[in-house]
C-alpha positions in Angstrom: 97.7 102.2 85.8 100.5 102.8 83.5 104.1 102.9 84.3 105.3 105.6 85.8 107.9 107.5 83.8 111.8 106.7 84.2 112.7 110.2 84.0 110.2 111.3 87.4 111.5 108.1 89.2 115.3 109.6 88.7 114.0 113.1 89.8 112.8 111.3 93.0 115.8 109.6 93.7 117.8 112.8 93.1 115.9 114.3 95.8 116.0 111.4 98.1 119.7 110.8 97.6 119.0 107.0 96.9 117.4 104.6 94.3 113.7 103.5 94.6 113.7 100.0 96.0 112.2 97.9 92.5 109.0 97.0 94.5 108.3 100.6 95.7 108.2 101.0 91.6 106.0 98.0 90.6 103.7 99.3 93.5 103.3 102.3 91.9 102.6 101.4 88.7 100.2 98.5 89.8 99.1 99.2 93.8 95.6 100.3 94.3 95.0 103.6 94.9 94.3 105.2 98.6 93.2 108.6 98.2 91.5 111.2 100.6 90.6 108.8 103.4 88.9 105.6 104.0 91.5 103.6 105.5 93.9 103.9 108.4 97.1 101.6 109.6 97.3 99.7 113.1 100.9 99.9 114.1 102.8 99.3 118.0 102.9 102.7 118.2 99.3 103.5 117.7 97.0 103.8 114.9 96.3 106.5 112.1 94.4 107.2 109.2 95.5 107.4 105.7 94.9 110.5 103.7 96.7 109.3 100.5 99.5 106.9 99.3 101.5 109.0 96.8 102.0 108.0 93.2 103.7 109.2 89.8 100.7 109.6 87.3 99.3 111.8 84.9 97.3 113.7 87.4 97.9 117.4 88.3 97.3 116.8 92.4 99.4 117.4 95.8 99.6 113.4 95.4 102.4 113.3 93.0 104.9 111.8 94.8 107.9 113.9 92.7 106.2 116.8 93.4 105.4 115.9 97.2 109.8 115.2 97.3 110.3 118.6 96.3 109.0 120.2 98.9 110.5 118.2 101.6 113.2 116.0 100.9 115.1 118.8 102.6 113.4 118.4 105.8 112.8 114.7 106.2 115.6 112.3 107.8 117.9 110.8 105.5 117.4 108.2 103.5 113.7 108.4 103.7 111.0 108.3 100.8 107.6 109.6 101.6 105.0 107.4 100.5 101.8 108.4 102.1 100.1 110.9 104.7 97.8 111.3 107.2 95.3 114.2 107.7 97.9 116.3 109.5 100.6 116.5 106.8 102.6 113.8 108.6 104.7 111.5 106.5 104.8 107.6 106.2 108.2 107.0 104.9 110.0 104.1 103.7 113.2 104.0 105.2 116.0 103.9 102.1 119.5 104.0 104.1 120.6 103.4 107.6 119.9 101.6 110.5 116.2 101.4 109.3 116.5 100.7 105.8 113.6 98.5 104.4 111.3 99.7 107.4 108.2 102.1 106.8 108.1 104.6 109.8 105.9 107.6 110.8 107.4 110.9 110.9 105.8 114.1 112.4 106.5 117.4 110.5 106.0 119.8 113.8 109.6 119.5 115.3 112.5 121.0 116.1 114.7 121.3 112.4 117.5 119.0 113.9 114.4 116.6 115.5 115.1 113.3 113.2 113.2 110.7 115.1 110.6 108.6 113.6 108.3 105.9 115.2 108.4 102.5 113.3 105.2 101.4 111.9 106.6 98.1 109.9 109.5 95.9 109.0 108.6 96.4 105.2 106.7 97.9 102.6 105.1 95.0 102.2 103.6 94.4 105.8 102.9 98.2 105.7 100.3 97.9 102.9 99.6 94.6 104.5 98.5 96.8 107.5 96.1 98.9 105.7 92.7 98.3 106.5 89.4 100.3 105.4 88.3 102.4 108.4 85.1 100.9 108.7 86.6 97.3 109.4 89.5 98.1 111.6 90.0 96.1 114.3 91.4 97.8 117.8 
C-alpha cells in the first residue's frame, strides 16, 4: 500500500473535527486489508462479522474512509471515527475525543437521532486489530 494522500486525511479530519492518530494513519498505509468478510471480532458485548475496514487508497468504492465520513459524520457520536463496518451497515468507531478517547466502540445506525450510545469493543485500536480473527478459526 502507498501512503494515504495527506489532503484526504485532512478532509477526514474536517468531517470528524479531530486529528487522526499517527497509529491509525500508519495502519491506513501498512495495515492488512479486511474486505468483504471472512473476519469477525469477539468482544465483551458479543461477536460480530466485519465486512470491511475503511481505507484511503486509489479504489473508487464504498470502503473509502473520506466518502464514509462525508455520508455519516453528522450522525455519529462526537469524536467518533468510523474505521470498519459490519454486514448490517453498523460501524466500529475509534473514539478520538471524550471519555472514551482511544477506545474502539460499536455504533448501531438504527436508533433515534438523539441516541449516541455505543458499545465498548476494545481499549485501543491495537487491541481491536489483535481481536480480529478469521471466521473459520473463531473461538467462541
